[in-house]
PAPA-353415 format. One record per residue (C-alpha): residue number from 1; x, y, z. Coordinates in steps of 0.5 Angstrom, whole numbers, plus 2048, in hexadecimal, padded with zeros to 3 digits. Each point is the difference from the previous one (the first is absolute). Layout:
! PAPA-353415
  num    X    Y    Z
  NUM    X    Y    Z
...
//
This chain:
! PAPA-353415
  num    X    Y    Z
    1  7C0  7F9  7D2
    2  7FE  803  7F9
    3  805  804  7FC
    4  806  7FD  805
    5  807  801  7FD
    6  806  7FD  803
    7  806  804  800
    8  805  7FB  803
    9  803  800  7F9
   10  803  807  801
   11  802  7FE  807
   12  804  7FA  7FD
   13  803  805  7FB
   14  802  804  807
   15  803  7FA  803
   16  804  7FE  7FA
   17  803  807  800
   18  802  7FF  807
   19  803  7FA  7FF
   20  804  803  7FA
   21  802  806  805
   22  803  7FA  805
   23  7FA  801  805
   24  7FB  7FA  802
   25  7FB  800  7FB
   26  7FA  803  802
   27  7FB  805  7FD
   28  7FA  803  802
   29  7FB  804  7FD
   30  7FA  804  803
   31  7FA  801  7FC
   32  7FB  806  802
   33  7F8  7FE  800
   34  7FF  803  7F9
   35  805  7FB  7FE
   36  806  805  7FF
   37  807  7FE  801
   38  802  804  806
   39  807  7FD  801
   40  804  7FB  7FE
   41  807  7FE  803
   42  805  7FB  802
   43  804  7FE  806
   44  806  805  801
   45  803  7FF  806
   46  807  7FF  7FE
   47  800  806  7FB
   48  7FD  805  805
   49  803  7FC  806
   50  7FA  800  804
   51  7FD  7FA  803
   52  7F9  802  7FF
   53  800  801  7F9
   54  7FC  7FA  7FE
   55  7FC  801  7FA
   56  7FA  800  804
   57  802  806  804
   58  803  804  7FA
   59  7F9  7FF  7FC
   60  7FC  802  806
   61  804  806  802
   62  800  802  7F8
   63  7F8  7FE  800
   64  7FF  804  806
   65  804  806  7FD
   66  7FC  800  7FA
   67  7F9  800  803
   68  803  805  805
   69  7FD  7FC  806
   70  803  7FB  805
   71  7FA  7FB  7FE
   72  7FF  7FC  7FA
   73  7F9  7FE  801
   74  7FD  7FC  7FB
   75  807  7FF  7FC
   76  803  7F9  7FF
   77  807  7FE  801
   78  803  7FB  7FB
   79  807  7FD  803
   80  804  7FA  7FD
   81  802  7FD  807
   82  7FC  7FF  806
   83  801  807  804
   84  804  7FF  806
   85  7FD  802  807
   86  803  807  800
   87  7FD  801  7F9
   88  7F9  7FD  802
   89  800  805  806
   90  801  806  7FB
   91  7FA  7FD  7FB
   92  7FB  7FF  806
   93  802  807  802
   94  7FF  803  7F9
   95  7F9  7FD  800
   96  802  7FC  7F9
   97  7F9  7FD  7FE
   98  803  7FA  7FC
   99  807  7FC  801
  100  802  7FC  7FA
  101  806  7FC  801
  102  804  7FB  7FC
  103  805  7FB  803
  104  7FF  7FE  808
  105  806  802  804
  106  801  7FA  805
  107  806  803  803
  108  7FE  808  801
  109  7F9  800  7FE
  110  7FB  804  805
  111  7F9  7FF  7FC
  112  7FF  7F8  800
  113  807  7FE  803
  114  803  802  807
  115  7FC  805  804
  116  7FA  801  7FB
  117  800  808  801
  118  7F9  801  7FE
  119  7FD  7FA  804
  120  803  804  807
  121  7FB  803  804
  122  804  807  800
  123  800  800  7F8
  124  7FC  806  7FE
  125  7FD  7FE  7FA
  126  800  7F9  7FC
  127  800  801  7F8
  128  7FD  7FA  7FC
  129  806  7FC  7FE
  130  801  7FC  7FA
  131  806  7FB  800
  132  804  7FC  7FA
  133  7FF  806  7FB
  134  805  7FE  7FB
  135  804  7FC  805
  136  804  7FB  7FC
  137  803  806  7FC
  138  801  804  806
  139  803  7F9  804
  140  805  7FF  7FA
  141  802  807  800
  142  802  7FF  807
  143  803  7F9  800
  144  804  802  7FA
  145  803  807  803
  146  802  7FC  806
  147  803  7FA  7FD
  148  804  805  7FC
  149  802  804  806
  150  803  7F9  803
  151  804  7FF  7FA
  152  7FB  7FA  7FD
  153  7FE  803  7FA
  154  7F9  7FF  7FE
  155  7FD  7FA  803
  156  7FD  7FB  7FA
  157  7F9  800  7FF
  158  7FC  7FA  7FC
  159  7FE  803  7FA
//
């Protein structure tokens, strides 16, 4: 892919901001076909008291508002964690062209884990999916966040 630029660092910045706000550290960025960042956001479920305020949902809504369309044809979505089934459904409905995600989510994922939404015959659209982009950093951020919530402090990691 000529001229490819990853926007996962921006998504990680959003994930770190989510953690600082006490939210599960997931960040998302939507990039238009011309490379313009259309939206960047983080999980805000607690803040907004909204179970659908996942980073992906908020980023899709904001990008659609920016473009004045319910479709994000030709756009890319970068997210730090494998989308859940609900977010995968929204990604399909929005016609996102490419999905890049960091950490796999064996418990709640809906792309490569669990229901594999894009492989379902009723999926209207299947984006190109690229997993493992910034996986180590995203996984560590999530592990540290949940360890602190359990009162364990940050886990020891080899140097």
